[in-house]
C-alpha positions in Angstrom: 11.2 -60.8 35.5 8.1 -58.8 34.7 8.0 -57.5 31.1 6.3 -54.1 31.0 6.8 -53.4 27.3 8.9 -53.8 24.1 11.1 -51.3 22.4 13.0 -51.4 19.1 16.6 -50.2 19.2 18.4 -49.2 16.0 21.9 -47.9 15.4 21.7 -44.2 14.8 21.1 -43.7 11.1 23.2 -40.8 9.7 21.2 -37.9 8.4 22.1 -38.6 4.8 20.3 -42.0 4.9 18.0 -41.5 7.9 14.8 -42.6 6.1 16.0 -46.2 5.7 14.1 -47.0 8.9 10.9 -45.6 7.4 11.5 -47.6 4.2 12.0 -50.8 6.3 8.6 -50.5 7.9 6.7 -50.3 4.6 6.6 -53.5 2.6 6.8 -51.5 -0.6 10.4 -52.6 -0.6 9.3 -56.2 -1.0 8.3 -55.8 -4.6 10.8 -53.1 -5.5 14.2 -54.6 -6.6 16.0 -51.3 -6.3 14.9 -51.0 -2.6 16.1 -54.5 -1.8 19.4 -53.8 -3.6 19.8 -50.7 -1.5 19.8 -52.8 1.8 21.9 -55.5 0.2 24.6 -52.9 -0.8 25.1 -52.1 2.9 26.1 -55.6 3.8 25.2 -58.5 1.5 26.0 -61.3 3.9 24.0 -59.8 6.7 21.1 -59.2 4.3 21.1 -62.9 3.5 21.4 -64.1 7.1 18.5 -61.8 8.3 16.3 -63.4 5.6 15.9 -60.1 3.7 14.2 -58.5 6.6 15.2 -54.8 6.6 14.0 -54.2 10.2 16.1 -57.0 11.6 18.9 -56.1 9.2 19.1 -52.4 10.4 19.2 -53.5 14.0 22.4 -55.5 13.4 24.3 -53.3 11.0 27.4 -52.0 12.8 27.3 -48.2 13.3 30.6 -47.7 11.5 29.2 -49.4 8.4 26.2 -47.1 8.3 28.5 -44.1 8.7 30.7 -45.3 5.9 27.7 -45.8 3.6 26.4 -42.3 4.4 29.8 -41.0 3.2 29.7 -43.0 0.0 28.4 -40.8 -2.8 27.4 -43.7 -5.0 25.3 -45.3 -2.3 23.7 -42.0 -1.2 22.7 -41.3 -4.9 21.1 -44.7 -5.0 19.4 -44.1 -1.7 18.0 -40.7 -3.0 16.7 -42.4 -6.2 14.9 -45.1 -4.1 13.4 -42.6 -1.7 12.2 -40.4 -4.5 10.5 -43.4 -6.1 9.0 -44.3 -2.7 7.7 -40.7 -2.2 6.3 -40.6 -5.7 4.4 -43.9 -5.0 3.1 -42.8 -1.7 2.1 -39.2 -2.5 -1.7 -38.9 -3.1 -2.3 -38.4 -6.8 -5.1 -38.4 -9.3 -3.0 -40.5 -11.7 -3.6 -43.9 -10.0 -6.2 -46.2 -11.4 -8.6 -45.5 -8.5 -7.8 -41.7 -8.8 -8.7 -41.7 -12.5 -11.8 -43.8 -12.3 -13.3 -43.7 -8.9 -12.0 -40.6 -7.0 -15.4 -39.8 -5.7 -15.5 -43.2 -3.8 -12.4 -42.7 -1.6 -14.5 -43.1 1.5 -15.9 -46.5 0.4 -13.4 -48.7 2.2 -13.0 -52.4 1.4 -12.3 -54.6 4.4 -10.5 -57.8 3.3 -10.4 -60.7 5.9 -8.0 -63.6 5.6 -6.5 -66.1 8.1 -3.1 -65.7 6.4 -1.2 -63.1 4.4 1.8 -64.1 2.3 3.6 -60.8 2.0 7.3 -61.8 2.3 9.4 -64.7 3.6 10.4 -62.4 6.5 6.9 -62.5 7.8 6.0 -66.3 8.3 2.3 -65.8 8.8 1.2 -67.8 5.8 1.5 -71.4 4.6 0.4 -71.6 1.0 -1.8 -70.5 -1.8 -4.5 -68.9 0.3 -1.9 -66.6 1.9 -0.1 -65.9 -1.3 -3.3 -64.8 -2.9 -4.1 -62.6 0.1 -0.6 -61.0 -0.1 -0.8 -60.4 -3.8 -4.3 -59.0 -3.4 -3.1 -56.5 -0.9 -0.1 -55.5 -3.1 -2.3 -55.0 -6.1 -4.8 -53.0 -4.0 -1.9 -50.7 -3.1 -0.8 -50.3 -6.7 -4.4 -49.5 -7.8 -4.7 -47.1 -4.8 -7.9 -48.8 -3.6 -9.4 -47.6 -0.2 -8.5 -51.0 1.3 -7.6 -52.6 4.6 -6.6 -56.1 5.4 -7.7 -58.0 8.6 -6.1 -61.1 10.0 -3.8 -62.6 12.7 -0.3 -61.9 13.6 0.9 -65.3 14.7 3.7 -65.1 17.3 5.0 -68.5 16.3 4.0 -68.2 12.6 3.9 -71.4 10.5 6.2 -74.3 11.3 9.6 -74.9 9.6 9.8 -78.4 8.3 12.7 -80.6 9.3 13.4 -84.2 8.3 14.9 -86.4 11.0 17.4 -89.2 10.3 14.5 -91.7 9.9 12.9 -89.5 7.2 10.0 -88.3 9.3 8.8 -84.7 9.2 9.4 -82.7 12.3 7.6 -79.4 12.8 9.7 -76.7 14.4 8.2 -73.4 15.7 10.2 -70.3 16.4 8.7 -67.4 18.3 8.7 -64.3 16.2 10.4 -61.2 17.7 8.0 -58.4 16.8 10.7 -55.9 17.5 12.5 -57.3 14.5 9.5 -57.3 12.2 8.0 -54.5 10.1 5.0 -54.3 12.4 3.8 -51.5 14.7 1.0 -51.2 17.3 -2.3 -50.1 15.5 -3.8 -46.8 16.8 -7.4 -45.6 16.9 -8.4 -42.1 15.7 -7.5 -40.7 19.1 -4.0 -42.2 19.0 -4.6 -45.0 21.5 -3.4 -48.6 20.9 -6.3 -50.9 20.1 -7.3 -53.8 22.3 -10.5 -55.6 21.3 -12.4 -58.4 23.1 -14.7 -61.3 22.3 -16.7 -63.7 24.5 -15.7 -67.3 24.5 -17.2 -70.0 26.7 -17.0 -68.8 30.3 -14.6 -65.9 29.7 -13.6 -62.8 27.7 -10.6 -63.0 25.5 -8.6 -59.9 24.4 -6.5 -59.3 21.3 -4.0 -56.5 20.6 -4.2 -55.1 17.1 -1.0 -54.6 15.1 -0.4 -52.9 11.8 1.7 -53.7 8.7 1.9 -51.1 6.0 1.9 -52.6 2.5 2.6 -49.7 0.2 -0.5 -47.5 0.4 -2.7 -49.9 2.4 -2.6 -51.1 6.0 -3.2 -54.7 7.2 -4.4 -55.0 10.8 -3.4 -58.2 12.6 -4.7 -59.5 15.9 -2.7 -61.2 18.6 -4.1 -62.7 21.8 -0.7 -63.0 23.5 -1.6 -60.2 25.9 -1.3 -60.1 29.7 -5.0 -59.8 30.3 -5.6 -63.3 28.9 -5.3 -66.6 30.7 -2.3 -68.7 29.5 -4.3 -70.9 27.3 -6.0 -67.9 25.6 -2.6 -66.3 25.0 -1.9 -69.3 22.8 -5.0 -68.8 20.6 -3.2 -66.8 18.0 0.2 -68.5 18.5 0.2 -70.7 15.4 -1.3 -70.7 12.0 -3.6 -73.8 11.7 -2.6 -75.3 15.0 -4.6 -77.0 17.8 -7.8 -79.0 18.1 -11.3 -78.1 16.9 -12.0 -76.0 19.9 -8.9 -74.0 19.3 -9.9 -73.6 15.6 -13.4 -72.3 16.3 -11.9 -70.0 19.0 -9.5 -68.6 16.4 -12.3 -68.1 13.9 -14.5 -66.3 16.5 -11.6 -63.9 17.1 -10.9 -63.5 13.4 -14.6 -62.9 12.4 -16.3 -61.3 15.4 -13.1 -59.8 16.8 -12.1 -58.6 13.4 -15.3 -56.6 12.9 -14.8 -55.0 16.4 -11.2 -54.1 15.5 -12.3 -52.5 12.3 -14.8 -50.4 14.2 -12.3 -49.5 16.9 -9.9 -48.3 14.3 -12.6 -45.9 13.0 -13.5 -47.6 9.7 -17.0 -48.0 8.3 -16.4 -50.3 5.3 -18.6 -50.2 2.3 -17.5 -53.7 1.2 -16.5 -56.8 3.2 -14.5 -59.5 1.5 -13.9 -63.0 3.1 -11.0 -64.9 1.7 -12.1 -68.4 2.5 -14.6 -69.3 5.2 -12.4 -68.9 8.3 -13.7 -65.3 8.8 -17.4 -66.1 8.1 -18.5 -65.2 11.7 -17.9 -61.6 10.6 -21.3 -61.8 8.9 -23.0 -62.7 12.2 -21.4 -59.9 14.0 -22.5 -57.4 11.4 -26.0 -58.8 11.7 -25.9 -58.3 15.4 -24.8 -54.7 15.0 -27.7 -54.0 12.6 -30.3 -55.6 14.9 -29.0 -53.7 17.9 -28.2 -50.4 16.3 -30.7 -50.1 13.5 -33.6 -52.2 14.8 -33.7 -54.6 11.9 -35.1 -58.1 12.1 -32.8 -61.0 11.5 -34.0 -61.5 7.9 -33.6 -57.8 7.1 -30.1 -57.7 8.6 -29.1 -60.8 6.6 -30.1 -59.1 3.4 -28.3 -55.9 4.3 -25.1 -57.8 5.1 -25.4 -59.9 1.9 -25.6 -56.8 -0.2 -22.0 -55.7 0.4 -20.3 -58.9 1.2 -18.0 -61.0 -1.1 -16.6 -64.5 -0.6 -13.7 -66.3 -2.3 -13.7 -70.1 -1.8 -10.5 -72.0 -2.3 -11.0 -75.7 -1.4 -12.5 -78.1 -4.0 -13.2 -81.0 -1.6 -15.7 -81.1 1.2 -13.2 -82.3 3.8 -11.1 -79.2 3.3 -13.8 -76.7 4.2 -14.0 -75.8 7.9 -17.0 -77.3 9.7 -17.8 -77.8 13.3 -20.0 -80.2 15.3 -23.3 -78.7 16.3 -22.5 -79.3 20.0 -19.3 -77.3 19.7 -21.1 -74.4 18.0 -23.8 -74.5 20.7 -21.1 -74.2 23.4 -19.7 -71.1 21.8 -22.9 -69.4 20.6 -25.7 -70.3 23.0 -25.7 -66.7 24.4 -25.1 -65.1 21.0 -28.0 -66.3 18.9 -30.4 -64.5 21.2 -28.7 -61.3 20.2 -29.6 -62.1 16.6 -33.3 -62.6 17.5 -33.4 -66.2 16.6 -33.4 -69.6 18.4 -30.9 -72.4 18.4 -32.5 -74.4 15.6 -32.5 -71.5 13.2 -29.0 -70.5 14.1 -27.7 -74.1 13.4 -29.8 -74.7 10.3 -28.6 -71.5 8.7 -25.1 -73.0 8.1 -25.8 -76.7 8.4 -24.4 -79.2 5.9 -24.8 -83.0 5.7 -21.4 -84.6 5.3 -20.4 -88.3 5.1 -19.3 -88.2 8.8 -22.5 -86.5 9.9 -24.2 -83.1 9.9 -21.9 -80.1 10.6 -22.0 -76.3 10.9 -20.2 -75.3 7.8 -18.2 -72.1 7.6 -18.4 -72.2 3.8 -22.2 -72.5 3.9 -22.3 -69.6 6.3 -20.2 -67.5 4.0 -22.2 -68.3 0.9 -25.5 -67.5 2.7 -24.1 -64.1 3.7 -22.5 -63.1 0.4 -24.0 -61.5 -2.7 -21.1 -62.6 -4.8 -18.9 -65.6 -4.5 -16.0 -66.9 -6.7 -13.6 -69.7 -7.1 -10.0 -69.2 -7.9 -9.9 -70.6 -11.5 -12.4 -71.4 -14.3 -12.3 -75.1 -13.4 -12.6 -74.4 -9.7 -15.6 -72.3 -10.4 -17.2 -75.2 -12.1 -16.3 -77.6 -9.3 -17.6 -75.2 -6.7 -21.0 -74.8 -8.5 -21.4 -78.5 -8.3 -20.2 -78.8 -4.7 -22.6 -76.1 -3.4 -25.6 -76.5 -5.7 -27.6 -78.0 -2.8 -27.9 -74.4 -1.4 -29.8 -73.5 -4.5 -31.8 -76.7 -5.1 -34.1 -75.2 -7.8 -31.2 -73.7 -9.8 -29.3 -75.6 -12.5 -25.7 -76.2 -11.7 -24.5 -73.9 -14.5 -26.5 -71.0 -13.0 -25.4 -71.4 -9.3 -24.1 -68.0 -8.4 -20.5 -68.8 -7.9 -18.2 -67.3 -10.5 -14.4 -67.4 -10.8 -11.4 -65.2 -10.9 -8.2 -66.9 -11.8 -5.3 -66.6 -9.4 -2.3 -64.9 -11.0 -1.3 -65.1 -14.6 
């Protein structure tokens, strides 16, 4: 059977509670207990079995139950209170932190790149602290009313569920995500068209559809290579978080970094600040350098300085083996046609991000990110100290204490 598209089918929401669907598609509900309680009040057991996912929940609530709730004065009053709070939150106002302190900078968009976003258990596109930080960062950006967008992957199989077999061995189980039951929609460009971007990988062009998740006031744009124009193996590129071999990993990071920049442009944004959460997206700096060379006539060195000036980098991993790095031969395979567009040769391209590791020299994504960032930080005071020691070799004439890597502590 040929699949020509996907549609989401909901029971008909009665007029008195018709905006429940709108609420379900904005993750504002995920940090508002009253909004969660509203869904749970309709059918507590179903709310549990749908993993607190309001989109999936509303698809399975019987029509008669919705009709009954719309006739329940107590429920409708609670619904009205929640929707009033939602509208007050979403309505543009000068009373937000950003509105009070930086209203004249509304057009200075921050683009925040991360390989994972831990927004809610109903969206299994994260695995740990990196994703939780990304998710909290986005929620706080919404509360502060920052001009902010997130960029990442929408993994159709998410992160695995751990099962333990009778012999005590871990078994990884992947379950394909049904996007029709998730709070995601197709992203649209300024003309109202769905966005499909492409990047060049060895011997072929790979395409990615861009999806959108609304997190309070801010959107997160997530790429997905599972589109008909791609070969079967390329449709799997974005299937799983942290899956596959080294070639799969570098392919994902090309799509995230280079493809992410192209998605941002296609969506009509011109960010004033670019933030990389860990080194997975560091190729975004190369793509921005390429843009400046081609569009503004800058040299490679001039473009590097221009990119550094408005780029931030958060490093997470305190041990060398945990930082993504690739064999030079693999990098050459992916970029031999790209470095010419940067106006440099192979040796300079490789040397720019090279790191000597115990198992041999590698092309380090963390080195690339640090070289292309004006500000870098660890995720705690101690981690900042460890990071300054780890990466001091990039500033050989600088005492460890003065290496330009600060810290911002995760959470409180």
